[in-house]
C-alpha positions in Angstrom: 86.1 80.5 154.0 86.5 77.3 156.0 85.3 77.0 159.6 87.0 74.5 161.9 85.1 72.7 164.6 86.8 71.3 167.7 90.2 72.0 166.2 93.2 73.3 168.1 97.0 73.7 167.5 97.5 70.0 168.5 95.5 69.0 165.4 98.2 70.4 163.1 100.8 67.6 162.4 103.4 66.8 159.8 101.7 65.7 156.6 102.8 64.2 153.3 103.9 67.6 152.0 104.1 70.2 154.7 101.4 70.2 157.5 98.2 68.3 157.8 95.2 68.3 160.1 94.3 65.3 162.3 90.5 64.8 162.4 89.4 63.0 165.5 86.0 61.3 165.4 85.7 61.2 169.2 86.2 65.1 169.3 83.9 65.4 166.2 86.5 67.6 164.4 85.8 68.9 161.0 86.2 71.7 158.5 83.1 73.1 157.0 82.2 75.7 154.3 78.8 77.0 153.5 78.6 78.2 149.9 77.0 81.5 148.8 74.7 81.9 145.8 77.6 83.4 143.7 80.3 80.9 144.7 81.8 78.3 142.4 81.0 75.8 145.1 79.7 73.3 145.8 81.7 71.3 143.3 78.7 69.2 142.4 77.1 72.1 140.7 79.6 71.5 137.9 79.2 68.6 135.5 83.0 68.4 135.3 84.9 68.6 138.6 87.6 66.9 140.6 87.9 66.1 144.3 91.6 65.6 145.2 93.2 65.0 148.6 96.1 63.3 150.4 94.7 60.9 153.1 96.3 58.9 155.8 93.4 56.9 157.3 93.0 53.4 158.6 89.5 52.5 157.3 89.0 49.1 159.0 86.8 49.6 162.1 85.8 53.1 161.2 82.4 53.0 159.7 81.0 55.7 157.6 83.5 58.5 158.3 83.5 61.2 155.6 86.6 62.4 153.9 84.6 64.7 151.7 80.9 65.4 151.9 78.4 67.8 150.3 74.7 68.2 151.0 71.9 70.7 150.6 70.9 73.5 152.9 67.3 73.3 151.7 66.7 69.6 152.5 68.5 66.9 154.4 68.3 64.0 152.0 70.8 64.8 149.2 74.3 63.6 149.8 77.6 63.4 147.9 80.1 61.6 150.0 83.5 59.9 149.9 84.6 58.1 153.0 85.4 54.9 154.8 83.4 51.7 154.1 80.0 52.3 155.6 80.4 49.2 157.8 84.1 49.7 158.6 84.7 46.1 157.3 87.9 47.0 155.3 90.2 49.7 154.0 88.3 50.5 150.8 86.9 53.9 149.8 83.1 54.3 149.9 81.4 56.6 147.4 77.8 57.3 148.3 75.4 59.4 146.3 71.8 60.1 147.3 69.2 62.3 145.5 66.7 64.5 147.3 63.9 61.9 146.6 66.0 59.3 148.5 67.0 57.3 145.4 70.6 56.1 145.3 72.8 53.6 143.5 73.8 52.7 147.0 77.4 52.4 148.3 80.1 52.0 145.7 83.4 50.6 147.0 86.9 50.9 145.6 88.5 47.6 144.6 91.8 48.8 146.1 92.2 49.5 149.8 93.9 52.9 150.1 92.7 53.6 153.6 95.4 51.4 155.1 96.9 53.8 157.5 99.6 55.2 155.2 99.6 58.3 152.9 97.7 58.0 149.6 96.7 60.5 146.9 93.0 60.2 146.1 91.4 61.8 143.1 87.7 61.5 142.1 87.3 63.0 138.6 84.0 63.7 136.9 84.5 64.5 133.2 81.8 64.4 130.6 79.8 61.3 131.1 82.2 59.3 133.3 83.4 59.5 136.9 86.8 57.9 137.6 88.6 57.1 140.8 92.4 57.4 140.9 94.6 56.2 143.8 98.3 57.3 143.8 97.9 58.2 140.1 96.6 54.9 139.0 93.0 54.5 137.6 91.0 52.3 139.9 88.0 52.2 137.6 84.9 54.0 136.5 82.1 54.1 139.0 78.3 54.7 139.0 76.1 54.9 136.0 77.0 58.4 134.8 73.6 59.6 133.7 72.2 58.8 137.1 75.2 60.4 138.8 74.7 63.7 136.9 71.1 63.8 137.8 71.9 63.4 141.5 74.6 66.1 141.3 72.2 68.6 139.7 70.1 68.4 142.9 72.9 69.9 145.0 72.4 73.2 143.2 69.8 74.4 145.6 
C-alpha cells in the first residue's frame, strides 16, 4: 500500500479527471511504497513495463524534483527517476538512471517541454530493447542505449 508523508485533506484538489494530489516541495510531501519480495513491484524488475501519469507541473525553477523514482533498499546508489530538469533551467522532463556501481548515461532530457504548468499525459514505455517517451499520446523519441538501460534496471531487483 501507499504511505503519504506530510499530506492532509488540503492536498486533494480537482485534477484532470477526478481528484489529484498536490505535492508541495516546501512541505516535502510524497507518496511512498516499499515493495515486498513477492510483489510485482518495483516496475524496474520487469524488462517490459510502463510508467504512466497525468502531471501539472511548472518545471522551470524547480530543480531535480521527482515525479517518479525507484531505488534500492540494500544500497543507496541505484536510481530510476523521472522528474524536472536537474538544474530547473526549463520545462523538459529529465530521465535519470544510475547503477549501483555509480555508472550512468547521465541526465536525458525530453525535447518537448511538458512541464509547463498545464495538464499533460506522460508515458514512459519500456518494451523489448527500446524505451520510448510519450507526451499527450505523441512519441517524443527513444531514449537511452537500451542494453545499458536494461542492465541498470536489473540492479533494482535487490
